[in-house]
C-alpha positions as CSV (number, residue, x, y, z in Angstrom):
1,M,117.0,165.5,103.5
2,T,118.7,164.1,106.3
3,K,122.3,163.1,105.7
4,S,124.0,159.7,107.3
5,L,127.1,160.7,108.6
6,F,130.3,158.0,108.8
7,L,133.4,158.7,110.3
8,I,136.5,156.8,109.4
9,I,139.3,156.9,111.6
10,G,142.9,155.2,111.3
11,A,146.5,155.8,111.6
12,P,148.1,157.9,109.0
13,G,148.4,155.1,106.3
14,S,145.6,152.6,107.4
15,G,143.9,152.9,104.1
16,K,141.1,155.0,105.4
17,T,141.1,157.2,102.6
18,T,141.7,154.7,99.6
19,D,139.1,152.6,101.4
20,A,136.5,155.6,101.8
21,Q,137.0,156.4,98.0
22,I,136.4,153.2,96.4
23,I,133.2,153.1,98.4
24,A,132.1,156.1,97.3
25,D,132.9,155.7,94.0
26,K,130.9,152.5,93.7
27,N,127.7,153.9,95.3
28,S,128.5,157.5,93.6
29,E,124.4,158.2,93.3
30,T,123.8,158.4,97.2
31,T,127.4,158.6,98.8
32,A,130.0,161.3,98.9
33,H,133.7,161.1,100.8
34,F,135.6,163.8,102.1
35,S,138.9,163.0,103.3
36,T,139.7,165.9,106.1
37,G,143.5,165.9,105.0
38,E,142.6,166.7,101.5
39,L,140.1,169.4,102.3
40,L,142.4,170.7,104.6
41,R,145.5,170.8,102.0
42,K,143.0,172.3,99.6
43,E,142.6,175.2,101.4
44,V,146.6,175.2,102.0
45,K,146.7,175.3,98.1
46,S,144.5,178.2,97.8
47,G,147.0,180.7,99.4
48,S,144.7,182.0,101.6
49,D,145.2,183.1,105.0
50,L,143.0,180.5,106.7
51,G,145.5,178.4,104.2
52,K,148.9,179.6,106.0
53,I,147.3,178.7,109.5
54,I,146.5,175.2,108.4
55,D,150.0,174.6,106.6
56,K,152.2,176.0,109.5
57,R,150.3,173.5,111.4
58,I,150.0,170.1,109.3
59,S,153.8,170.8,107.6
60,V,155.2,169.8,111.0
61,G,152.3,166.9,111.6
62,N,150.2,168.9,114.2
63,L,146.2,169.4,114.3
64,V,144.7,172.5,113.0
65,P,142.6,174.4,115.0
66,V,139.4,172.8,116.4
67,D,137.3,175.5,115.1
68,I,138.9,175.3,111.7
69,A,138.8,171.6,111.3
70,V,135.0,171.4,112.1
71,E,133.8,174.1,110.2
72,T,135.6,172.6,107.2
73,I,134.0,169.2,107.7
74,I,130.4,170.8,108.4
75,K,130.4,173.0,105.2
76,A,131.8,169.6,103.0
77,I,128.4,167.9,104.7
78,K,126.2,170.6,104.1
79,S,127.2,171.0,100.3
80,S,127.0,167.8,99.2
81,S,123.8,166.6,97.7
82,K,124.3,163.0,98.9
83,K,122.7,161.2,101.5
84,N,126.1,159.3,102.9
85,I,128.7,161.3,103.9
86,L,132.0,159.6,104.5
87,I,134.5,161.5,106.2
88,D,137.9,160.1,106.8
89,G,141.0,161.6,109.4
90,F,138.0,162.9,112.0
91,P,138.2,163.2,114.7
92,R,142.0,163.2,115.5
93,S,141.3,164.9,119.1
94,V,138.9,164.8,121.9
95,E,138.4,168.5,121.3
96,Q,137.7,168.1,117.9
97,M,134.9,165.1,119.0
98,T,133.5,167.2,121.4
99,A,133.2,170.3,119.0
100,L,131.8,168.0,116.2
101,E,129.3,166.3,118.7
102,K,128.2,169.8,119.8
103,K,127.6,170.8,115.9
104,L,125.6,167.2,115.7
105,Q,123.6,168.0,118.2
106,N,122.5,171.4,117.2
107,S,122.0,170.1,113.3
108,K,118.6,168.3,112.7
109,N,119.8,166.9,109.5
110,I,123.0,165.3,109.9
111,N,122.8,161.8,111.6
112,L,126.0,160.3,113.1
113,K,125.1,156.7,112.1
114,R,128.8,155.0,112.7
115,V,132.6,155.5,113.6
116,I,134.6,152.8,112.1
117,E,138.3,152.4,113.0
118,V,140.5,150.8,110.5
119,Q,143.1,149.0,112.6
120,V,147.0,148.8,111.3
121,S,150.1,148.0,113.6
122,E,152.4,150.8,113.6
123,K,155.2,149.1,111.5
124,V,152.6,148.6,108.6
125,A,151.6,152.2,108.8
126,K,155.0,153.8,108.9
127,D,156.0,151.1,105.8
128,R,153.2,152.5,103.9
129,V,153.4,156.6,104.7
130,L,157.0,156.2,104.1
131,D,156.9,154.7,100.3
132,R,153.9,156.9,99.2
133,A,156.0,159.8,99.8
134,R,153.2,162.5,99.1
135,G,154.4,165.7,100.6
136,A,156.3,167.2,103.3
137,D,154.1,165.0,105.9
138,D,155.4,162.0,104.8
139,K,159.0,162.0,106.3
140,E,160.1,159.8,109.0
141,E,160.2,162.5,111.9
142,V,156.8,163.7,111.0
143,F,155.1,160.6,110.5
144,T,156.4,159.5,114.4
145,N,154.8,162.7,115.2
146,R,151.4,161.9,113.6
147,M,151.1,158.5,115.1
148,K,151.9,160.0,118.6
149,V,149.1,162.8,117.8
150,Y,146.9,160.0,116.6
151,N,147.7,157.7,119.2
152,E,147.4,160.3,122.6
153,P,143.5,160.6,122.6
154,L,142.5,157.3,120.8
155,K,141.4,155.4,124.1
156,E,139.1,157.9,124.9
157,I,137.7,158.9,121.4
158,R,136.7,155.0,121.1
159,D,135.5,155.0,124.3
160,F,133.3,157.7,123.6
161,Y,131.9,156.3,120.4
162,H,131.8,153.0,122.2
163,S,129.3,154.3,124.6
164,K,127.1,155.8,122.0
165,N,127.3,152.1,120.2
166,A,128.6,153.5,117.3
167,L,132.3,152.1,116.8
168,A,133.0,149.7,114.7
169,D,136.7,148.1,114.1
170,I,137.7,146.7,110.4
171,N,141.6,144.9,110.1
172,G,143.2,147.5,107.6
173,E,146.1,144.6,106.9
174,R,144.1,142.8,104.9
175,D,143.7,142.5,101.0
176,I,141.8,146.1,100.1
177,E,138.7,144.2,98.3
178,E,138.2,142.7,101.9
179,V,138.6,145.7,103.8
180,V,136.2,147.7,101.4
181,K,133.5,145.1,101.6
182,D,133.7,145.2,105.5
183,M,133.3,148.9,105.3
184,Q,130.6,148.6,102.9
185,G,128.7,146.2,105.1
186,L,128.8,148.5,107.8
187,I,127.7,151.3,105.9
188,Y,124.9,149.9,103.5
189,G,124.2,146.8,106.1
């Protein structure tokens, strides 16, 4: 079975994880959702050596090594029995994008359909992240670093996926129902 891959990107606090999870829950027969952050946090909780490497990086708001991130995602896609795969929070760097693109070119059963960017202002993102206080990565100085890490490669990532006619934008500052409806239209439309 060829799997249709949808990458959901957006600033920390954009709502991308929640939106993608709602869609996967509503369409559970055909759609799986994987949050890059959750996949990596799960590895950290396992206490493995890999988890320790990941923890050292994400606890200060930095990205994990590219090969680790890409392998984690490919493993999740391949392990799923669903046709539609939603991955949120990836890619976060040009290196991640390039490494994933290389993997996808060598894969006959994963087809990148669309990259959906959930757009919010930095103020909205900051308010949401600091309000949720999920862990060490939700402190103001870590948020500031995460926004910097997110924004630095964003133009190049947008340009790359735009050139492949794969990029779509959604206003993430609206009611969640509206955002989810628009995202579903891009996935199933």
